[in-house]
C-alpha positions as CSV (number, residue, x, y, z in Angstrom):
1,M,9.7,-61.8,33.8
2,G,11.5,-64.0,36.3
3,A,11.1,-67.1,34.0
4,L,12.3,-65.1,31.0
5,M,15.4,-63.8,33.1
6,A,16.0,-67.2,34.3
7,L,15.9,-68.8,30.8
8,M,18.5,-66.3,29.6
9,C,20.8,-67.6,32.4
10,F,20.2,-71.3,31.7
11,I,20.9,-70.7,28.0
12,F,24.4,-70.0,29.0
13,I,24.8,-73.5,30.3
14,V,23.7,-75.2,27.1
15,F,25.8,-72.8,25.0
16,F,29.0,-73.4,26.9
17,A,28.3,-76.9,27.8
18,P,31.9,-78.9,27.6
19,S,30.1,-82.2,27.6
20,L,26.8,-84.1,27.0
21,P,25.9,-84.4,30.8
22,V,26.3,-80.6,31.1
23,L,24.1,-80.2,28.0
24,A,21.4,-82.5,29.4
25,A,21.5,-80.5,32.8
26,G,21.0,-77.3,31.1
27,E,18.2,-78.5,29.0
28,V,16.4,-79.8,32.2
29,L,16.9,-76.3,33.8
30,C,15.5,-74.6,30.7
31,G,12.5,-76.7,31.2
32,I,11.5,-75.0,34.4
33,P,11.0,-71.5,32.9
34,W,9.5,-72.9,29.6
35,G,6.9,-74.6,31.9
36,V,6.1,-71.3,33.6
37,L,5.8,-69.4,30.3
38,A,3.6,-72.2,28.8
39,T,1.0,-72.1,31.6
40,T,1.1,-68.4,32.6
41,S,0.6,-66.9,29.1
42,P,-2.8,-68.7,28.3
43,A,-4.1,-67.9,31.9
44,Y,-3.2,-64.2,31.4
45,A,-4.7,-64.0,28.0
46,S,-7.9,-65.5,29.0
47,E,-8.2,-62.9,31.9
48,V,-7.5,-59.7,30.0
49,L,-9.7,-60.4,26.9
50,P,-13.4,-60.2,26.2
51,P,-15.0,-63.6,25.3
52,S,-15.1,-62.7,21.4
53,L,-11.3,-62.4,21.4
54,R,-10.4,-64.9,24.3
55,T,-9.7,-68.0,22.2
56,Y,-7.5,-66.3,19.8
57,L,-5.0,-65.2,22.2
58,T,-5.1,-68.1,24.5
59,S,-4.3,-70.2,21.4
60,W,-1.7,-67.7,20.4
61,T,0.7,-69.7,22.6
62,N,0.3,-72.6,20.2
63,M,1.1,-70.1,17.3
64,C,4.3,-69.0,19.2
65,F,5.3,-72.8,19.3
66,I,4.8,-73.0,15.6
67,L,6.7,-69.9,14.9
68,G,9.5,-71.2,17.0
69,Q,9.4,-74.5,15.2
70,L,9.5,-72.8,11.9
71,V,12.5,-70.7,12.9
72,S,14.2,-73.7,14.3
73,A,13.7,-75.8,11.3
74,G,15.0,-73.2,9.1
75,V,18.1,-72.5,11.3
76,L,18.6,-76.4,11.5
77,K,18.4,-76.9,7.8
78,G,20.9,-74.0,7.2
79,L,23.4,-75.5,9.7
80,S,22.8,-79.2,8.8
81,T,26.1,-79.3,6.7
82,R,28.2,-78.0,9.5
83,V,30.1,-80.5,11.4
84,D,31.8,-78.3,14.0
85,E,30.6,-77.2,17.5
86,W,28.8,-74.2,16.0
87,G,26.3,-76.5,14.3
88,Y,24.6,-76.7,17.7
89,R,26.0,-73.6,19.4
90,I,24.3,-71.0,17.0
91,P,20.8,-72.6,17.5
92,F,21.2,-72.1,21.2
93,A,22.5,-68.6,21.0
94,I,19.7,-67.4,18.8
95,Q,17.4,-68.2,21.9
96,W,18.8,-65.2,23.6
97,I,17.2,-62.8,21.2
98,W,13.5,-63.4,22.3
99,P,13.8,-62.4,26.0
100,C,15.4,-59.2,25.1
101,F,12.1,-58.2,23.2
102,L,9.7,-59.9,25.6
103,I,10.9,-58.6,29.0
104,P,10.1,-54.9,28.2
105,L,6.7,-55.9,26.7
106,V,5.8,-57.9,29.8
107,Y,7.1,-55.1,32.1
108,F,4.5,-52.6,30.4
109,S,1.6,-55.0,30.3
110,P,-1.2,-54.4,32.7
111,E,-1.7,-57.0,35.5
112,S,-4.8,-59.2,35.2
113,P,-7.9,-57.6,36.9
114,W,-9.1,-61.0,37.9
115,Y,-6.0,-61.8,39.7
116,L,-6.1,-58.3,41.5
117,V,-9.8,-59.2,42.4
118,R,-8.9,-62.4,43.9
119,V,-6.3,-60.8,46.3
120,G,-8.8,-57.9,47.2
121,K,-7.2,-55.0,45.2
122,H,-10.3,-53.7,43.6
123,A,-8.8,-50.0,43.0
124,E,-5.8,-51.6,41.2
125,A,-8.2,-53.9,39.2
126,E,-10.1,-50.9,38.0
127,A,-6.9,-49.1,37.0
128,S,-5.9,-52.2,35.0
129,L,-9.3,-52.4,33.3
130,R,-9.1,-48.7,32.3
131,R,-5.8,-49.6,30.5
132,L,-7.4,-52.6,28.8
133,Q,-10.7,-51.1,27.8
134,S,-11.0,-48.1,25.5
135,S,-13.1,-45.3,26.8
136,A,-13.0,-43.2,23.7
137,H,-15.3,-45.4,21.6
138,P,-19.0,-44.6,21.8
139,S,-20.0,-48.1,22.7
140,A,-17.3,-48.8,25.2
141,V,-18.1,-50.5,28.3
142,N,-17.6,-48.7,31.5
143,P,-14.6,-50.3,33.4
144,Q,-16.6,-50.2,36.6
145,N,-19.3,-52.3,35.1
146,T,-16.7,-54.8,33.9
147,L,-15.2,-54.7,37.4
148,A,-18.6,-55.5,39.0
149,T,-19.0,-58.5,36.7
150,I,-15.5,-59.8,37.8
151,V,-16.3,-59.3,41.4
152,Y,-19.7,-61.0,41.1
153,T,-18.2,-64.0,39.5
154,D,-15.5,-64.2,42.0
155,N,-18.0,-64.0,44.9
156,L,-20.3,-66.5,43.1
157,E,-17.5,-68.9,43.0
158,K,-17.0,-68.3,46.8
159,E,-20.6,-69.1,47.4
160,L,-20.0,-72.3,45.4
161,S,-17.2,-73.3,47.8
162,V,-14.5,-72.9,45.1
163,G,-11.3,-72.9,47.0
164,T,-7.7,-71.8,45.7
165,S,-5.6,-74.9,46.4
166,Y,-4.7,-77.8,44.0
167,F,-6.7,-80.1,46.2
168,D,-9.8,-77.9,45.3
169,C,-9.3,-78.8,41.6
170,F,-10.4,-82.3,42.5
171,R,-13.5,-81.6,44.6
172,G,-17.1,-81.4,43.7
173,T,-17.9,-79.8,40.2
174,E,-14.2,-78.7,39.8
175,L,-13.2,-82.4,39.3
176,R,-15.1,-82.5,36.1
177,R,-13.6,-79.2,34.9
178,T,-10.1,-80.5,35.8
179,E,-10.6,-83.6,33.8
180,I,-11.9,-81.8,30.7
181,A,-8.8,-79.5,30.8
182,C,-6.4,-82.3,31.4
183,L,-7.9,-84.5,28.7
184,C,-8.1,-81.6,26.1
185,F,-4.5,-80.9,26.6
186,A,-3.5,-84.6,26.7
187,G,-5.5,-85.1,23.6
188,Q,-2.8,-83.2,21.7
189,I,-0.5,-86.2,22.4
190,L,-3.1,-89.0,22.2
191,C,-4.2,-88.0,18.7
192,G,-0.6,-88.9,17.3
193,I,1.6,-85.8,17.7
194,C,4.6,-87.8,18.7
195,F,4.4,-89.7,15.4
196,A,3.5,-86.8,12.9
197,Y,5.8,-84.3,14.6
198,N,8.6,-87.0,14.6
199,S,8.2,-86.9,10.7
200,S,11.9,-86.3,9.8
201,Y,12.8,-89.7,11.5
202,F,9.6,-91.2,9.7
203,F,10.6,-89.9,6.3
204,S,14.1,-91.3,6.7
205,Q,12.7,-94.6,7.7
206,V,10.7,-94.9,4.5
207,G,13.7,-94.3,2.4
208,M,13.8,-90.6,1.8
209,G,17.1,-88.7,1.6
210,T,18.4,-86.1,4.1
211,S,17.8,-83.1,2.0
212,A,14.1,-84.1,1.3
213,T,13.4,-85.2,4.9
214,Y,14.5,-81.6,6.2
215,S,12.6,-79.8,3.4
216,L,9.5,-81.9,4.3
217,A,9.7,-81.2,7.9
218,L,10.1,-77.4,7.1
219,G,7.1,-77.7,4.9
220,G,5.3,-79.3,7.6
221,T,5.8,-76.5,10.0
222,A,4.9,-73.9,7.4
223,L,1.7,-75.9,6.9
224,A,1.1,-75.9,10.5
225,F,1.2,-72.2,10.5
226,V,-1.3,-72.0,7.7
227,G,-3.5,-74.3,9.5
228,C,-3.5,-71.9,12.6
229,I,-4.5,-68.9,10.5
230,C,-7.3,-70.8,8.8
231,N,-8.5,-71.9,12.1
232,W,-8.7,-68.1,13.3
233,L,-10.2,-66.7,10.1
234,I,-12.4,-69.6,8.9
235,L,-13.4,-72.0,11.7
236,M,-13.5,-70.2,15.0
237,P,-15.8,-67.3,13.9
238,R,-18.4,-69.9,12.6
239,F,-18.1,-72.9,14.6
240,G,-17.9,-73.8,18.2
241,R,-15.0,-75.2,20.1
242,R,-16.7,-78.7,20.6
243,T,-17.6,-79.0,17.1
244,I,-14.1,-78.1,15.8
245,Y,-12.4,-80.5,18.3
246,I,-14.6,-83.6,17.6
247,W,-14.4,-83.3,13.8
248,G,-10.7,-82.8,14.0
249,M,-10.2,-85.9,16.0
250,G,-12.1,-87.7,13.5
251,G,-10.2,-86.5,10.5
252,M,-6.9,-87.3,12.3
253,F,-8.1,-90.8,13.0
254,V,-8.9,-91.4,9.3
255,I,-5.4,-90.3,8.2
256,L,-3.6,-92.4,10.8
257,M,-5.5,-95.5,9.6
258,I,-4.6,-94.9,6.0
259,I,-0.9,-94.3,6.7
260,G,-1.1,-97.6,8.7
261,I,-2.8,-99.5,5.8
262,L,-0.4,-98.0,3.3
263,N,2.7,-99.3,5.0
264,K,2.2,-102.7,3.4
265,W,3.5,-101.1,0.0
266,T,6.1,-98.7,1.6
267,H,8.8,-100.2,-0.6
268,N,7.2,-98.3,-3.6
269,H,8.5,-94.8,-3.5
270,Q,5.2,-93.2,-4.4
271,I,3.5,-94.9,-1.6
272,A,6.1,-93.6,0.7
273,M,5.8,-90.2,-0.6
274,T,1.9,-90.5,-0.1
275,Q,2.5,-91.5,3.5
276,A,4.7,-88.4,3.8
277,I,2.0,-86.1,2.3
278,L,-0.6,-87.6,4.7
279,T,1.6,-86.9,7.6
280,L,1.6,-83.2,6.4
281,A,-2.2,-83.4,6.0
282,W,-2.5,-84.7,9.6
283,T,-0.3,-81.7,10.8
284,F,-2.7,-79.4,9.0
285,I,-5.9,-80.8,10.6
286,F,-4.2,-81.0,13.9
287,Q,-3.6,-77.2,13.9
288,L,-7.2,-76.6,12.7
289,S,-8.4,-78.2,15.7
290,A,-6.7,-79.8,18.8
291,G,-3.5,-77.9,18.3
292,Q,-5.2,-74.7,18.7
293,L,-8.0,-75.7,21.2
294,G,-5.8,-78.0,23.2
295,W,-4.4,-74.6,24.6
296,A,-7.5,-72.5,24.5
297,L,-10.0,-74.9,26.1
298,P,-8.1,-75.5,29.5
299,A,-7.8,-71.7,29.8
300,E,-11.5,-71.5,29.6
301,M,-12.5,-74.6,31.5
302,G,-11.3,-73.9,35.1
303,S,-13.1,-71.6,37.5
304,T,-11.5,-68.1,37.8
305,R,-10.2,-68.9,41.3
306,L,-8.6,-72.1,40.0
307,R,-7.7,-71.2,36.4
308,Q,-4.0,-70.9,36.8
309,K,-3.8,-74.2,38.7
310,T,-6.2,-75.9,36.3
311,I,-3.9,-75.0,33.4
312,C,-0.8,-76.2,35.3
313,L,-2.5,-79.6,35.8
314,A,-3.7,-79.8,32.2
315,R,-0.1,-78.9,31.0
316,D,1.3,-81.5,33.4
317,A,-1.1,-84.1,32.0
318,S,0.1,-83.2,28.4
319,N,3.7,-83.4,29.4
320,L,3.5,-86.8,31.3
321,T,1.5,-88.2,28.3
322,G,4.0,-86.8,25.9
323,L,6.9,-88.2,28.1
324,V,5.4,-91.8,27.8
325,G,4.2,-91.4,24.2
326,G,7.5,-89.8,23.0
327,T,9.5,-92.7,24.6
328,L,7.4,-95.4,23.2
329,Q,7.5,-93.6,19.8
330,Q,11.2,-94.1,19.6
331,Y,10.7,-97.9,20.1
332,M,8.0,-98.2,17.4
333,M,10.1,-96.4,14.8
334,N,13.5,-97.6,15.5
335,P,14.5,-100.4,13.1
336,E,16.6,-102.0,15.8
337,A,13.5,-102.2,18.2
338,W,10.0,-102.7,17.2
339,N,10.4,-101.4,13.6
340,L,6.7,-100.6,13.0
341,K,7.4,-97.8,10.5
342,G,4.0,-96.8,9.0
343,Y,2.2,-99.4,11.2
344,T,2.7,-96.9,14.0
345,G,-0.3,-95.1,12.4
346,F,-2.5,-97.9,13.8
347,V,-1.3,-97.4,17.4
348,W,-2.1,-93.6,17.5
349,A,-5.3,-94.1,15.4
350,G,-6.5,-96.2,18.5
351,T,-5.6,-93.5,21.0
352,C,-7.1,-90.8,18.7
353,F,-10.3,-92.7,18.4
354,G,-10.6,-92.9,22.1
355,M,-10.2,-89.1,22.3
356,F,-12.9,-88.8,19.6
357,V,-15.3,-90.8,21.7
358,W,-14.3,-88.9,25.0
359,S,-14.8,-85.5,23.4
360,Y,-18.2,-86.4,21.9
361,F,-19.6,-87.3,25.4
362,R,-17.6,-85.1,27.8
363,L,-16.4,-82.0,25.9
364,P,-18.7,-79.0,26.6
365,E,-19.2,-76.1,24.3
366,T,-17.6,-72.7,25.7
367,W,-18.0,-70.7,22.7
368,N,-19.2,-67.1,23.6
369,R,-19.8,-68.0,27.2
370,T,-18.8,-65.7,30.1
371,Y,-17.0,-67.1,33.1
372,H,-20.1,-66.9,35.3
373,E,-22.3,-68.7,32.7
374,L,-19.8,-71.5,32.7
375,D,-19.8,-71.4,36.6
376,I,-23.5,-71.8,36.6
377,M,-23.8,-74.7,34.0
378,F,-20.9,-76.6,35.7
379,A,-22.7,-76.2,39.0
380,R,-25.9,-77.4,37.6
381,K,-24.2,-80.5,36.1
382,V,-25.5,-79.7,32.6
383,P,-24.5,-82.6,30.2
384,A,-21.7,-81.7,27.7
385,R,-23.8,-82.2,24.8
386,Q,-26.5,-79.4,26.1
387,F,-23.9,-76.7,26.8
388,A,-24.6,-75.0,23.5
389,S,-28.4,-74.9,23.9
390,T,-28.7,-74.1,27.6
391,V,-29.6,-70.7,28.9
392,A,-27.6,-70.0,32.0
393,D,-29.2,-67.3,34.3
394,A,-27.5,-66.8,37.6
395,F,-30.5,-65.3,39.1
396,E,-33.0,-68.1,38.5
397,S,-33.3,-71.2,40.5
398,D,-34.8,-74.5,39.4
399,G,-36.1,-75.0,42.9
400,S,-34.3,-78.4,43.5
401,E,-32.0,-79.2,46.3
402,E,-29.4,-80.2,43.7
403,D,-29.3,-76.4,42.5
404,L,-25.8,-75.6,43.8
405,V,-26.5,-71.7,43.0
406,S,-29.0,-71.2,45.8
407,K,-31.1,-68.2,46.3
408,A,-29.2,-67.2,49.3
409,A,-25.9,-67.6,47.4
410,K,-27.1,-65.2,44.7
411,N,-28.2,-62.8,47.3
412,A,-24.9,-62.9,48.9
413,A,-23.1,-62.4,45.6
414,R,-25.3,-59.4,45.0
415,D,-24.5,-57.9,48.4
416,A,-20.8,-58.4,47.9
417,I,-20.9,-56.4,44.7
418,R,-22.7,-53.6,46.3
419,T,-20.1,-53.0,48.7
420,G,-17.6,-50.2,48.4
421,S,-17.7,-48.1,45.4
422,I,-18.7,-51.0,43.0
423,T,-22.2,-51.0,41.7
424,Y,-23.5,-54.1,39.9
425,Q,-25.3,-53.0,36.7
426,P,-26.8,-56.1,34.8
């Protein structure tokens, strides 16, 4: 709510900016609440939803980006013929609409029960769970049982020495989880988004007119929306996160290579149009895979005590990668600089292939896994390719010294759950 109210204030700066320096300062200030919203929302979604719905609402942030891009593309196309100051003031003014709807919705939303447990407010956590879980349905889960599971997981992570500082994100088994979250998010940039999402400039460089360029850009955003829906309805219910991510990277690599190869004949209008269509196809595959899962996986990857910080680090990794990639992209495409045109596809194909290899060896499967199961498997250093087939039982030990979830830790977690009015029921 604070970020939304700050955003409303900062929009005044860009709307009334009398000069470019003031406009730039306003955009920088808007970036602060944007960063808060982009990291808080997937963390909140991951903590108020059951595993079967978790990935849909954590990736909903990505859908909101697409809806925003769809609205902005339509607004910009409609105002592209205006040459007065309202050509840019109206798009800024439209941004005031969203906080007016979102602030009341956020105000009435329940607080995350995971957060309340972390700060020791068990009664408030149970009240929040009663708002989140229906008690009328015959198969409804008792909120106290859910609360017991949350308390168990929190205490288990304490026994695993999971702290709550940013430094703890780089210690022990948390280092691996942080690496995976950061690379998943940065993978959205490394797979070529700076190239494909800069399609308007690319289309103009291969000789397309202004009207066709804006229309294709709008069509690409609409295709991204369709890709998200297909991901939700077709892929996610049937395939694991790891499978979708890896095959998505492979598909985008192939498309980028073809775009680069075709650049030799870009002077031919049909070839240029083919490159444009391939760019749209890349956008579709991106939203089927990394576009959605780049948001969902970091929200699932960090331990519950470090989730918000893990997401922040992952988002920062994406922002820094995007800063470098976006800057280099301008040099690659600019006819007065490197002027690579379609050959830029080869550059991003290389980084995309690197992400394909990384995801095959390092990205674990989190599909339908509870947070305490993920804690156990990361603690036992299960290889990424074995996550899908591994049975994680918190109350079984393999007897080795390397078993970080020791019998004493399990008993301590059980005892902690049995304190107060909370009773752990397996």
